[in-house]
Backbone as a ProteinNet text record, in pm:
[ID]
protein_1_A
[PRIMARY]
MLSTTSVQQCPYAPAESEAQENAAAARVRKAESDQGEPTLNFDRNTPYVDYAGIDTLLDLKKPRTDEPAESAFIITTQVMELLFTLVQERWEAARDALEADDVPSALVWLRGARKAQDVLNDSWGLLADMTPTQFNRFRDSFGEASGFQSYGYRKLEFILGHKSAAMIRPHKAMSDVVTELTELLERPSLYDAALRLLHRRGLSVPDTVADRDWTADYEASEQVERAWLEVYADDRPGNDLFLLAEALVDVAEGVTRWRQLHLVAVKRAMGAKPGSGGSNGLRWLARNAEQDVFPELWSLRSTV
[TERTIARY]
295.4	413.4	498	562.5	653.4	782.5	843.3	972.1	1070.6	1213.6	1329.6	1335.7	1323.7	1332.5	1249.8	1107.6	1019.6	1042.6	1108	1135.5	1247.5	1349.9	1454	1411.1	1312.1	1258.7	1162.4	1073.5	956.6	977.3	1074.1	1088.7	1146.1	1184.4	1236.6	1159.4	1169.4	1090.5	1146.5	1075.4	1139.7	1131.6	1207.9	1209	1080.9	1015.5	888.5	921.5	827	824.6	760	794.4	735.2	566.9	498.9	352.5	333.7	399.6	376.5	394.4	489.4	519.4	413.1	357.4	252.8	117.6	106.2	-17.4	-20.5	113	116.5	108	165.9	143	5.6	-56.9	-225.3	-298.6	-253.5	-321.5	-304.8	-170.7	-134.1	-230.5	-220.9	-309.8	-448.5	-513.3	-649.5	-668.2	-594.5	-603.7	-593.5	-512.8	-488.6	-615.9	-672.4	-793.7	-919.1	-920.8	-1028.9	-1008.5	-905.1	-866.6	-875	-827.4	-815	-935.3	-1044.1	-1183.2	-1183.9	-1256.3	-1268.5	-1372.7	-1369.5	-1450.9	-1574.2	-1680	-1813	-1901.2	-1885.4	-1971.5	-1916.9	-1974.5	-1946.4	-2056.5	-2027.5	-2136.9	-2175.1	-2107.5	-2119.8	-2062.5	-2035.8	-1986.2	-1858.7	-1839.5	-1717.6	-1597.7	-1478.4	-1346.7	-1315.3	-1336.2	-1309.8	-1393.3	-1508.1	-1578.4	-1556.2	-1507.6	-1462.2	-1338.6	-1234.2	-1106	-1097.2	-1160.1	-1167.4	-1265.5	-1355.1	-1461.4	-1565.6	-1582.5	-1666.9	-1799	-1860.6	-2004.6	-1987.5	-1899	-1877.3	-1858.7	-1760	-1719.3	-1830.1	-1911.9	-2024.3	-2139.6	-2139.9	-2254.3	-2210.1	-2088.7	-2045.3	-2100	-2130.5	-2194.1	-2332.4	-2366.5	-2498	-2533.5	-2591.2	-2625.7	-2738.3	-2744	-2850.4	-2954.8	-2940.5	-3009.8	-3065.9	-3120.6	-3156.2	-3079.9	-2974.3	-2900.3	-2799.9	-2780.3	-2697.2	-2550.3	-2522.1	-2383.7	-2331.3	-2418.2	-2370	-2299.7	-2335	-2290.7	-2124.6	-2122.1	-1986	-1901.5	-1947.3	-1875.3	-1827.4	-1927	-1889.8	-1789.6	-1811	-1728.3	-1575	-1555.7	-1429.6	-1377.6	-1447.3	-1401.9	-1334	-1418.7	-1387.2	-1254.7	-1252.5	-1144.1	-1004.4	-1022.9	-907.5	-861.1	-949.8	-905.1	-841.7	-883.1	-812.3	-676	-651.7	-521.5	-421.2	-487.8	-416.7	-341.3	-419.3	-338.8	-223.4	-247.9	-133.4	-19.5	-43.3	63.2	136.3	54.6	117.9	210.9	152.4	258.2	387.6	384.5	490.8	577.1	520.6	615	685.5	604.4	665.7	768.9	740.7	851.1	981.4	955.2	1077.4	1151.2	1077	1148.9	1197.4	1162	1231.1	1365.5	1352	1468.4	1564.3	1537.7	1640.4	1706.2	1612.5	1684.2	1779.5	1768.8	1858.2	1946.5	1980.6	2086.4	2059.7	1938	1921.7	1845.2	1920.2	1867.6	1796.9	1869.2	1804	1646.8	1614.2	1496.4	1410.4	1458.6	1378.5	1328.7	1423.9	1375	1277.4	1270.9	1175.7	1032.2	1040.2	923.2	868	944.2	917.8	863.2	927.9	876.2	727.6	703.5	564.2	484.9	518	441.8	385.4	470.8	440.8	345.4	341.7	260.1	90.9	113.4	-21.8	-59.8	29	-13.7	-81.3	-27.2	-78.5	-232.1	-259.6	-396	-486.5	-425.3	-491	-530.2	-427.2	-455.5	-566.1	-550.3	-656.1	-787.7	-795.2	-933.8	-1012	-951.7	-1023.2	-1105.1	-1063	-1133.6	-1278.1	-1309.4	-1462.1	-1554.2	-1483.4	-1567.6	-1552.7	-1481.3	-1437.4	-1541	-1662.9	-1773.1	-1897.9	-1869.7	-1969.7	-2002.8	-2121.8	-2173.7	-2219.4	-2214.4	-2256.2	-2389.7	-2485.7	-2608.8	-2644.2	-2543.7	-2559.1	-2505.3	-2399	-2327	-2432	-2507.1	-2592.4	-2716.7	-2760.9	-2862.4	-2830	-2713	-2676.9	-2583.7	-2534.2	-2433.9	-2485.4	-2600.4	-2656.5	-2671.2	-2669.4	-2683.2	-2573.1	-2445.6	-2329.6	-2286.4	-2357.8	-2348.3	-2215.9	-2136.3	-1998.6	-1898.7	-1921.2	-1836.9	-1750.3	-1610.7	-1512.9	-1385.9	-1333.5	-1211.4	-1086.2	-1108.3	-1022.6	-1013.8	-1113.8	-1120.3	-1079.8	-1008.5	-966.5	-830.2	-836.2	-732.8	-617.2	-672.2	-586.7	-492.5	-546	-480.1	-380.5	-433.7	-343.3	-217.4	-235	-121.1	-23.2	-58	22.2	101.9	33.4	86.4	200.9	166.1	265.2	389.5	363.7	491.3	575.9	506.8	587.1	658	627.2	687.4	602.9	473.7	389.9	315.4	387.3	330.9	261.1	156.9	91.1	-5.7	24	-47.4	-188.1	-226.6	-358.2	-441.7	-367.1	-446.6	-499.7	-455.7	-506.3	-628.8	-663.4	-772.4	-914.8	-941.5	-1071.3	-1086.5	-996.4	-1008.2	-994.9	-1017.6	-1010.3	-1102	-1208.2	-1317	-1271.6	-1166.8	-1123.4	-952.8	-968	-838.1	-731.8	-772.9	-665.1	-608.2	-699.5	-652.5	-557.3	-586.7	-504.7	-376.2	-361	-238.2	-154.3	-213.4	-143.3	-70.6	-175.9	-141.3	-25.3	-45.3	65.7	199	200.3	313	384.4	313.1	355	423.3	359.7	392.4	527.4	554.5	675.8	788.6	759.4	870.1	922.2	1054.8	1090.9	997.8	1002.9	918.1	1020.2	948.4	1002.2	1134.3	1103	1206.7	1322.6	1279.6	1369.6	1458.5	1421.4	1486.7	1601.7	1555.8	1641	1759.7	1722.9	1824.3	1929.6	1862.1	1943.5	2061.5	2000.5	2098.3	2205.3	2177.1	2265	2376.3	2338.6	2402.9	2500.6	2462.8	2541.2	2653.9	2615.4	2702.3	2804	2803.9	2893.4	2863.3	2745.9	2697	2669.9	2645.5	2628.4	2499.5	2430.4	2308.9	2320.5	2291.7	2335.9	2285.6	2341.9	2297.1	2135	2133.9	1993.1	1892.2	1923.9	1819.5	1812.4	1926.5	1914.9	1869.1	1881.1	1790.1	1728.5	1615.7	1530.2	1406.7	1329.8	1192.7	1102.4	1076.4	1011	845.2	810.9	671.4	640.7	742.8	715.9	719.3	655.7	644	785.9	828	970.5	982.7	1093.2	1124	1259.3	1232.2	1344	1477.9	1602.7	1722.3	1815.4	1898	1994.4	2096	2143.2	2249.4	2190.3	2067.7	2011.5	2006.4	1983.8	1974.3	2126.5	2238	2380.1	2404.5	2353.9	2375.4	2315.6	2212.5	2133.1	2209.4	2267.6	2341.4	2473.1	2517.5	2642.9	2597.4	2492.1	2438.4	2414.6	2370.2	2318.6	2444.7	2585.1	2685.1	2745.6	2705.2	2729.9	2601.4	2561.8	2417.6	2464.5	2567.9	2582.7	2487.2	2440.4	2341.2	2386.7	2502.7	2556.9	2548.9	2511.9	2509.3	2358.1	2367.6	2227.9	2159.1	2250.6	2161.4	2111.1	2168.5	2100.6	1969.9	1982.7	1852.4	1754.9	1790.5	1707.7	1641.7	1719.6	1674.8	1551.6	1580.8	1484.9	1363.5	1374.3	1260.9	1176.9	1249.5	1162.9	1100.3	1156.8	1087.7	964.2	996.1	864.3	745.2	773.6	676.3	623	709.7	652.6	574.4	601.6	545	402.9	395.3	253.3	164.7	221.7	138.3	87.6	194.7	142.1	29.7	30.4	-57.8	-184.6	-192.4	-313.7	-373.6	-298.5	-355.6	-430.7	-354.5	-393.8	-532.7	-546	-662.3	-782.5	-750.9	-855	-902.7	-810.7	-837.8	-943.7	-900.8	-976	-1121.9	-1119.3	-1249.6	-1340.5	-1303.5	-1372.4	-1435.8	-1330.8	-1369.6	-1479.3	-1469	-1563.3	-1696.5	-1703.4	-1812.7	-1888.7	-1811.7	-1879.5	-1821.1	-1712.3	-1679.5	-1605.1	-1634.2	-1562.1	-1666	-1755.2	-1838.8	-1777.1	-1809.2	-1735.7	-1743.8	-1626.2	-1615.8	-1712.3	-1746.2	-1840.4	-1779.4	-1660.3	-1567.7	-1557	-1594.2	-1562.6	-1456.4	-1378.3	-1267	-1323.6	-1234	-1272.5	-1265.4	-1254.8	-1276.2	-1157.7	-1192.1	-1087.1	-973.2	-979.5	-842	-764.9	-819.1	-742.4	-675.1	-751.5	-686.4	-577.9	-596.1	-498.4	-379.8	-379.8	-254.6	-171.6	-262.6	-204.9	-140.9	-193.5	-139.7	5	10.2	129.3	239.8	217.1	344.1	412.5	531.6	632.5	655.5	640.1	689.7	833.9	899.4	1052.2	1111.5	1107.7	1127.8	1264.1	1368.4	1502.9	1535.4	1482.3	1481.4	1395.3	1333.9	1277.8	1349.8	1402	1464.7	1618.7	1672.7	1796.6	1807.1	1681.2	1697	1702	1694.6	1718.9	1875.6	1936.3	2081.2	2185.6	2138.7	2206.8	2268.2
-119.5	-136.3	-9.1	40.5	162.2	113.7	176.8	155.9	211.7	162.4	212.1	363.7	394	528	630.5	575.5	666.7	677.8	573.9	552.9	671.6	684.2	776	914.9	936	1075	1133.3	1046.7	1092.1	1174.8	1128	1207.2	1342	1379.1	1499.2	1589.5	1719.6	1801.9	1796.5	1768.5	1742.4	1891.2	1901.5	2031.4	2060.8	2174.1	2191.3	2172.7	2109.1	2099.8	2228.6	2241.6	2372.3	2368.1	2267.1	2249.4	2298.6	2260.6	2301.5	2437.8	2504.6	2644.3	2719.3	2660.3	2754.4	2748.5	2623.5	2615.1	2705.6	2731.2	2799.3	2939.4	2997.2	3124.7	3146.5	3076.8	3099.3	3105.5	3036.4	3058.3	3177.2	3231.5	3367.3	3475.7	3460	3556.1	3569.7	3432.3	3426.5	3491.3	3465	3515.7	3672.8	3736.2	3880.1	3931.5	3866.7	3912.1	3906.6	3801.5	3783.9	3863.2	3927.4	4017.1	3930.9	3802.2	3703.4	3648.3	3683.5	3616.9	3477	3383.2	3248.8	3241.8	3130.6	3123.7	3049.9	3112.7	3052.4	3007.4	3024.9	2978.5	2857.2	2745.8	2647.3	2586.6	2530.9	2498.3	2340.2	2281.5	2139.2	2114.5	1991.7	1956.1	2056.3	2079.9	2144.1	2066.1	2133.7	2064.3	1975.9	2039.9	1955.6	1823.1	1830.1	1686	1593.1	1637.6	1570.2	1496.3	1589.3	1529.9	1428.3	1456.4	1341.5	1256.9	1255.7	1166	1175.1	1284.8	1292.1	1247.6	1258.8	1195.4	1034.9	982.8	837.1	801.1	863.7	838.6	843.6	931.6	963.2	841.8	816.5	722.7	575.7	561	413.9	369.3	481.1	456.6	406	279.3	225.3	133	204.5	117.6	26.7	-79.3	-187.2	-190	-110.1	-100	45.4	50.9	202.6	235.5	145.3	170.5	281.3	390	508.8	457.1	366.4	311.6	259.6	206.1	120.3	234.4	344.2	444.6	476.4	473.1	497.1	379	262.8	123.4	113.6	156.4	160.6	266.6	372.6	473.1	454.7	393	364.4	253.4	130.6	51.9	98	187.5	241	338.7	418.6	497.3	416.5	300.6	220	150.7	117.2	56.6	148.1	268.5	362.8	403.2	415.2	410.8	297.7	184.9	65.3	68.5	125.2	155	243.4	375	454.2	406.6	320.6	254.2	165.3	86.8	-16	68.5	155.2	250.3	271.8	330.5	373	251.6	160.8	44.5	-36.9	-39.5	-98.7	-13.1	133.4	229	212.9	191.7	183.4	39.2	-46.9	-186.6	-187.1	-118.2	-102.4	-21	99.4	168.4	104.7	-4.8	-66.4	-181.3	-226.8	-323	-235.8	-112.7	-46.5	38.2	-4.6	53.4	207.8	251.2	396.4	402.4	392.1	417.3	532	661.3	776.3	778.1	748.7	729.7	646.1	530.6	428.9	514	582.6	648	736.1	809.6	913.3	839.9	733.5	654.5	593.3	530.4	472.7	577	695.8	804.9	845	852.9	882.6	777	655	548.2	537.7	576.5	592.3	683.6	796.8	901.8	848	782.3	719.6	619.6	534.9	440.5	502.7	632.9	696.1	733.3	782.1	814.8	685.5	581.7	464.4	413.1	417	388.9	462.6	596.8	694.3	656.7	597.4	564.1	484.8	408.9	322.5	402.1	529.4	600.3	643.5	621.2	630.8	536	411.8	315.4	305	383.6	350.8	358.3	418.1	441	329.3	240.7	161.7	53.8	38.5	-56	-175.7	-284.8	-426.3	-401.2	-343.5	-341.3	-266.7	-161.6	-96.4	-178.9	-264.7	-350.8	-460	-518.6	-624.6	-581.7	-457.9	-392.2	-407.1	-429.5	-404.8	-531.3	-610.6	-714.5	-820.7	-865.1	-962.3	-921.4	-791.8	-726.8	-748.8	-778.4	-791.6	-949.4	-1020.3	-1176.9	-1216.8	-1277.4	-1356.4	-1251.4	-1116.1	-1024.4	-1007.8	-987.9	-993.2	-907.7	-830.1	-770.4	-876.2	-994.1	-1100.6	-1111.3	-1070.4	-1093.5	-974.7	-877.7	-752.8	-788.7	-765.9	-793.2	-686.3	-571	-451.9	-470.1	-521.2	-561.6	-686.7	-772.5	-895.7	-848	-754.6	-706.1	-652.3	-569.5	-518.3	-623.4	-736.1	-841.7	-905.1	-924.5	-992.9	-900.2	-782	-689.4	-681.6	-705.4	-726.7	-846.8	-955.6	-1078.9	-1190.1	-1171.9	-1256.1	-1327.9	-1428.3	-1491	-1609.1	-1626.8	-1765.4	-1777.8	-1868.3	-1879.8	-1921	-1970.7	-2007.4	-1885.5	-1769	-1639.6	-1562.5	-1625.3	-1567.5	-1636.9	-1764.8	-1841.1	-1766.7	-1688.7	-1623	-1521.9	-1483.9	-1395.2	-1440.6	-1585.7	-1659.4	-1604.7	-1556.7	-1505.4	-1354.5	-1300.7	-1161.3	-1190.2	-1207.6	-1249.6	-1149.4	-1017.2	-918.7	-912.6	-922	-930.1	-1067.2	-1171.2	-1281.9	-1264.6	-1189.4	-1171.7	-1064.4	-972.4	-867.1	-935.5	-1022.2	-1086.4	-1194	-1254.9	-1356.1	-1293.4	-1174.1	-1102.1	-1068.1	-1012.3	-994.9	-1084.6	-1210.5	-1343.9	-1380.8	-1356.7	-1428.3	-1315.7	-1204.6	-1100.2	-1090.7	-1050.2	-1026.8	-922.7	-928.9	-838.6	-707.1	-620.3	-502.5	-547.9	-631.1	-686.6	-738.2	-840	-914.7	-817.2	-712.1	-613.6	-548.6	-525.3	-462.7	-575.1	-683.1	-793.5	-829.3	-819	-828.8	-707.4	-603.8	-493.2	-519.4	-555.5	-596.1	-692.1	-792	-892.7	-825.1	-750.7	-682.6	-592.3	-542.1	-473	-540.9	-680.3	-762.1	-793	-756.8	-797.6	-971	-1010.1	-1156.4	-1205.6	-1163	-1227	-1344.9	-1458.4	-1580.4	-1579.7	-1645.2	-1660.2	-1719.6	-1818.9	-1874.5	-1783.4	-1662.3	-1556.9	-1458	-1429.5	-1327.3	-1370.7	-1496	-1557.3	-1681.3	-1653.5	-1759.3	-1783.6	-1858.2	-1883.9	-1762.7	-1675.6	-1557.3	-1592.6	-1707.3	-1724.2	-1787.7	-1815.7	-1866.6	-1751.5	-1784	-1687.4	-1679.4	-1542.4	-1524.6	-1590.4	-1647.7	-1716.1	-1637.6	-1607.1	-1543.8	-1621	-1547.6	-1606.9	-1561	-1632.4	-1581.3	-1492.6	-1545	-1484.3	-1344.4	-1338.9	-1198.9	-1114.1	-1161.3	-1077.1	-1032.4	-1109.4	-1070.6	-949.3	-972.6	-887	-740	-731.3	-611.8	-560.6	-648.7	-586.2	-519.9	-576	-503	-350.1	-349.9	-209.3	-137.9	-200.1	-108.5	-81.5	-144.3	-110.4	29.5	88.8	215.3	290.6	364.7	439.2	592.8	625	745.1	800.4	925.3	974.6	938.7	929	921.9	779.4	675.7	551.3	515.8	497.6	488.6	354.2	254.2	127.5	133.7	204.7	237.8	303.6	420.8	484.6	407.1	311.4	228	129.6	76.9	-7.7	48.2	179.9	247.7	277.2	318.4	337.3	217.5	106.2	-8.9	-47.7	-23.8	-53.3	37.7	170.6	254	190	144.4	75.6	-45.7	-112.7	-240	-197.3	-85.3	-52.1	-3	58.1	106.3	-12.5	-117	-214.1	-294	-319.2	-384.6	-303.6	-167.1	-88.9	-106.8	-110.3	-131.8	-259.1	-379.4	-467	-491.9	-425.9	-420.4	-329.6	-224.4	-155.1	-228.1	-313	-380.7	-482.5	-555.4	-640	-578.2	-439.9	-388.8	-350.1	-301.2	-261.7	-369.4	-487.6	-624	-646.7	-655.1	-693.2	-615.2	-481.4	-388.1	-417	-428.2	-423.7	-565.1	-683.3	-817.2	-918	-869.7	-956.9	-1100.5	-1206.7	-1342	-1435.5	-1350.8	-1428	-1449	-1568.3	-1606	-1506.3	-1482.4	-1378.6	-1408.6	-1308.7	-1337	-1417	-1397.1	-1457.2	-1604.3	-1667.2	-1798.9	-1822.1	-1734.3	-1739.7	-1747.4	-1782.5	-1776.6	-1619.6	-1531.7	-1383.6	-1342	-1320.4	-1232.6	-1325	-1460.8	-1537.5	-1535	-1530.6	-1506.6	-1377.9	-1263.4	-1139.2	-1112.4	-1166	-1178.1	-1239.4	-1357	-1417.4	-1345.7	-1282.1	-1188.7	-1077.7	-1009.6	-903.6	-927.1	-1066	-1095.5	-1131.6	-1146.7	-1175.3	-1046.2	-1058.3	-965.6	-938.5	-800.7	-766.1	-724.5	-786.5	-773.6	-830.5	-941	-997.6	-968.6	-982.6	-965.6	-823.8	-717.1	-590.5	-564.8	-664.7	-658.9	-750	-856.3	-963.6	-915.6	-834.1	-777.7	-685.6	-627.4	-526.2	-599.9	-731.7	-794.5	-832.7	-805.8	-824.1	-705.7	-608.4	-484.4	-441.2
-1438.4	-1359.8	-1411	-1310.1	-1329.6	-1389	-1482	-1547.9	-1450.1	-1471.3	-1393.4	-1440.2	-1569.2	-1594.9	-1531.3	-1503.3	-1446.9	-1285	-1245.8	-1108.7	-1060.4	-1159.5	-1126.8	-1159	-1237.2	-1268.4	-1170.6	-1145.8	-1061.1	-942.8	-854.5	-724.1	-758.8	-869.4	-884.7	-997.6	-969.2	-1068.1	-1215.6	-1314.9	-1444.7	-1510.1	-1609	-1674.7	-1753.7	-1756.8	-1819.4	-1977.4	-2028.7	-2167.8	-2240.1	-2361.5	-2427.3	-2406.6	-2418.3	-2416.3	-2260	-2146.3	-2034.4	-1997.3	-2061.8	-2057.4	-2107.2	-2234.6	-2301.5	-2203.1	-2162.3	-2074.2	-1951.7	-1902.5	-1771.2	-1816.8	-1925.5	-1979.7	-2004.9	-2071.2	-2085.2	-1944.1	-1859.8	-1711.7	-1667.9	-1688.2	-1629.2	-1707.5	-1839.9	-1920.1	-1884.8	-1855.9	-1833.9	-1693	-1590	-1458.9	-1466.6	-1551.7	-1574.4	-1627.6	-1731.3	-1810.4	-1701.6	-1619.3	-1534.4	-1411.3	-1387.5	-1273.2	-1145	-1168.5	-1052.9	-1008.2	-1068.6	-1013.3	-1073.8	-1015.4	-1071.5	-1179.1	-1266.1	-1378.9	-1312.2	-1348.8	-1286.8	-1394.7	-1518.4	-1631.3	-1703.9	-1716.7	-1791.5	-1875.6	-1997.8	-2074.9	-2043.1	-1979.6	-1949.7	-1799.2	-1768.2	-1646.8	-1603.9	-1485.1	-1460.1	-1482.5	-1515.8	-1539.4	-1413.4	-1304.5	-1178.3	-1167.6	-1194.7	-1191.6	-1303.4	-1423.8	-1539.6	-1495.3	-1450.9	-1440.7	-1320.9	-1215.9	-1100.7	-1094.9	-1201.8	-1198.1	-1087.9	-1040.4	-927.4	-931.8	-1032.6	-1060	-1039.3	-1115.9	-1110.6	-958.3	-908.1	-766.3	-674.5	-661.5	-563.4	-608.2	-724.8	-764.3	-716.5	-679.1	-620.1	-481.3	-410.4	-274.5	-296	-275.5	-292.3	-170.8	-77.7	59.8	17	78	56.7	171	279	382.6	412.6	506.7	556.5	671.2	719.9	831.2	803.2	835	827.2	839.8	936.7	961.6	834	747.6	615.4	530.4	495.7	437.4	483.9	605.3	659.6	630.3	627.7	611.7	466.5	378.3	224.4	180.9	237.6	199	264.3	375.2	439.8	343	314.4	231	88.6	30	-92.5	-87.3	27	61.5	61.7	142.9	167.9	24.4	-56.5	-188.9	-263	-269.9	-357.7	-287.7	-159.1	-92.1	-113.8	-117.3	-147.5	-290.2	-381.7	-513.9	-519.8	-424	-407.5	-344	-215.9	-171.1	-255.6	-334	-424.5	-542.4	-579.5	-686	-628.1	-497	-441.3	-388	-347.2	-304.9	-420.3	-536.1	-652.5	-712.2	-689.3	-755.8	-658.9	-521.8	-441.2	-462	-492	-531.5	-657.9	-743.6	-887.4	-877.2	-790.4	-763.4	-687.3	-604.9	-525.3	-629.7	-714.9	-821.3	-922.7	-935	-1016.8	-944.5	-807.4	-717.5	-687.7	-701.9	-680.8	-542.3	-434.6	-304.7	-265.8	-311.1	-293.6	-340.1	-462.8	-512.8	-423.1	-392.8	-318.8	-184.3	-120.5	8.6	-6.6	-128.8	-131.6	-165.3	-237.4	-250.7	-115.4	-39.3	73.7	176.5	178.4	267.9	216.9	94.9	33.2	64.1	55.2	85.1	228	329.2	454.8	489.5	404.7	431.8	390	288.1	236.8	336.5	392.6	506.2	623.8	644.9	764	758.3	627.8	582.1	586.2	530.4	535.9	671.6	764.4	912	967.2	930.5	1002.5	945.7	826.7	775.3	860.1	961	1056.3	1141.6	1179.1	1265.5	1214.5	1084.1	1018.4	1084.9	1131.9	1180	1326.5	1396.1	1531.4	1639	1590.8	1691.2	1644.3	1553.1	1499.7	1620.1	1650	1754.3	1694.4	1746.5	1701	1654.9	1714.8	1675	1540.3	1530.4	1392.9	1296	1311	1212	1188	1285.3	1245.7	1158.8	1157.5	1069.1	919.9	902.1	745.1	712.2	802.7	785.2	677.2	699	610.8	461	436.9	310.5	215.9	259.4	187.7	185.5	235.9	212.1	254.3	167.3	179.8	142.8	107.3	83.9	209.4	188.7	282.9	247.6	334.2	296.6	259.2	297.6	276.8	121.6	47	-101.8	-174	-108.5	-184.5	-242.4	-392.8	-469.2	-445	-410.4	-383.2	-277.9	-157.1	-56.8	-86	-145.3	-172.2	-258.6	-334.2	-416	-317.4	-215.3	-109.5	-40.4	13.6	74.4	-20.9	-136.7	-228.8	-244	-256.5	-267.6	-141.3	-22.8	110.7	98	31.1	34.8	80.1	138.1	179.2	61.9	6.7	-105.7	-85.5	-172.7	-173.8	-315.8	-395.2	-504.4	-493.9	-378.2	-331.4	-323.9	-280.8	-256.2	-383.1	-500.1	-627.6	-668.3	-606.9	-655	-643.5	-543.1	-538.4	-658.2	-724	-830.4	-960.7	-969.8	-1113.2	-1215.9	-1190	-1281.2	-1344.7	-1259.6	-1332.9	-1384.3	-1511.3	-1579.2	-1557.6	-1563.3	-1546.7	-1407	-1313.1	-1175.3	-1164.8	-1216.5	-1205.1	-1261.6	-1378.1	-1441.8	-1351.8	-1303.2	-1201.9	-1093.5	-1029.4	-903.7	-943.9	-1053.7	-1089.4	-1125.1	-1172.6	-1209.6	-1086.2	-968.4	-844	-763.7	-785.4	-709	-750.7	-901	-970	-963.7	-900	-905.3	-779.3	-753.5	-629.4	-555	-410.1	-340	-297.3	-233.3	-210.4	-102	-21.1	77.5	12.2	-87.5	-169.1	-247.4	-296.1	-366	-272.4	-145.1	-49.4	-20.9	5.2	32.8	-81.6	-190.7	-325.1	-323.9	-299.8	-291.5	-193.2	-56.5	30.9	-10.9	-99.1	-146.8	-259.4	-349.3	-427.1	-363.5	-248.5	-166.3	-86.4	-100.7	-35.2	102.3	152	292.4	284.8	412.4	421.1	390.9	285.3	240.1	146.6	184.8	97.9	-37.3	-133.5	-283.1	-273.2	-201.8	-182.9	-141.9	-92.8	-46	-160	-224.8	-312.4	-450.4	-465.4	-605	-560.5	-497.2	-444	-525	-469.2	-553.7	-510.4	-604.2	-568.4	-527	-580.1	-551.5	-413.7	-334.1	-212	-106.9	9.7	125.3	167.7	203.7	260.3	396.5	417.3	564.5	608.3	741	816.2	802.9	802.1	792.8	896.6	961.7	1053.1	981.1	860.2	794.6	752.9	706.5	661.2	790.1	907.7	1035.3	1048.8	1024.5	1036.7	945.6	832.4	721.4	773.1	819.7	867.9	986.1	1079.8	1186.9	1149.7	1043.1	978.5	947.4	874.8	836.2	960.5	1072.2	1182.2	1256.2	1237.5	1306.8	1261.9	1149.3	1113.3	1084.1	1200.1	1175.8	1142.4	1087.7	1038.1	935.1	931	825.3	679.4	656.4	520.2	482.3	579.5	539.8	466.3	349.4	269.9	299.3	335.8	366.6	524.4	592.5	723	722.1	638.6	613.2	536.8	454.7	394.4	493	577.9	679.9	771.4	815.6	891	818.6	694.5	609.7	592.4	593.6	573	702.4	811.8	947.5	962.2	901	915.3	842	724.5	622.3	708.2	759	836.7	945.6	1031.3	1149.8	1091.7	976	929	869	847.1	798.4	926.8	1023.5	1148.9	1217.8	1223	1278.2	1206.2	1063.9	999.4	1030.9	1047.6	1078.6	1227.5	1322.4	1458.1	1467.2	1386.7	1372.9	1313.5	1224.4	1151.9	1265.2	1326.6	1424	1536.9	1585.3	1691.4	1625.7	1503.8	1448.9	1424.2	1401.3	1384.7	1530.9	1632.5	1763.5	1825.3	1777.3	1849.2	1773.3	1629.8	1573.3	1585.3	1575.3	1572.8	1652.6	1742.2	1821.7	1780.9	1817.8	1781.2	1675.3	1625.9	1523.6	1409.5	1331.7	1208	1117	1026	941	815.8	746.9	633.3	517.5	503.3	401.8	424.1	552.7	574.1	672.5	710.8	801.8	956.7	1043	1172.1	1238.8	1143.7	1172.7	1266.3	1399	1492.9	1513.9	1516.4	1527.4	1406.7	1297	1160.3	1168.4	1203.8	1197.5	1321.7	1430.5	1545.2	1478.9	1436.9	1376.8	1264.3	1185.2	1076.2	1140.6	1258.1	1307.6	1379.1	1432.2	1490.8	1400.8	1273	1174.8	1162.2	1175.9	1162.6	986.8	970.9	832.1	818.3	736.3	718	849.2	880.4	1020.1	1071.7	1003.6	1042.9	1112.6	1028	1085.2	1225.5	1263.4	1398.5	1509.9	1453.6	1526.9	1581.1	1488.7	1520.2	1649	1657.6	1772.9	1914	1913.9	2045.5	2056.3	1939.1	1945.8	1953.8	1885.2	1861.9	2006.4
[MASK]
++++++++++++++++++++++++++++++++++++++++++++++++++++++++++++++++++++++++++++++++++++++++++++++++++++++++++++++++++++++++++++++++++++++++++++++++++++++++++++++++++++++++++++++++++++++++++++++++++++++++++++++++++++++++++++++++++++++++++++++++++++++++++++++++++++++++++++++++++++++++++++++++++++++++++++++++

């Protein structure tokens, strides 16, 4: 969990410490002594391999069949899981900044998160040409495994405000995951933090929304829509709440696009067959794709 202090500092370049200055000076001296040539001799793994854990990373791709398309499926899944963690860090940082009344920092984090979301959405392109025949050749190899069981994705849904204690149940054998999900379940979501900010600014967000049961799924409110309408009535660039609203819409649009791309990828590869995780597959994804993220920020567009 990122602290408020780190949220306020991270978007900006901190002053270099003495150790950083010394390390920078050492790099300059080495570059001069090597006349700008790269280092080619190492007694063990290259620093690059050690720093990024490349050996470990590449060893994680373990196809269970000889079907080439399985490698693309596994790599895409792993890339998405890594990007989930990056989006989570930035959404949580934005949420904490809003709780600290630091809208400028929240905007920096939300913009950064949207860039990560764009890469996440583009990842579906790795599976765009998978045929049902290719998919069928390795589908049985992963048994009941399903993206529905991704705790990384579940964390994102909780941060967005889509809460359900039942969704923690699949991970009961992983105590650390249960703890992390429970903490997110019991904390205000990113959207809750934005509404609490509006409430503190004197807009018409009711007390029952600003201090609600955080474990419950968020439900749209006409009063909240009116509060956002007040914000949109002043669309000058200097209105930080208007900038926040549009940044949240960008996030919501990115989430919706991801869900739609997921739906299309499944429809193309397996059609309306039952999902491997026990759901009705396509219908469940379609229903999820239709669910608005930050609903009042969309419904007000029919009123403005």
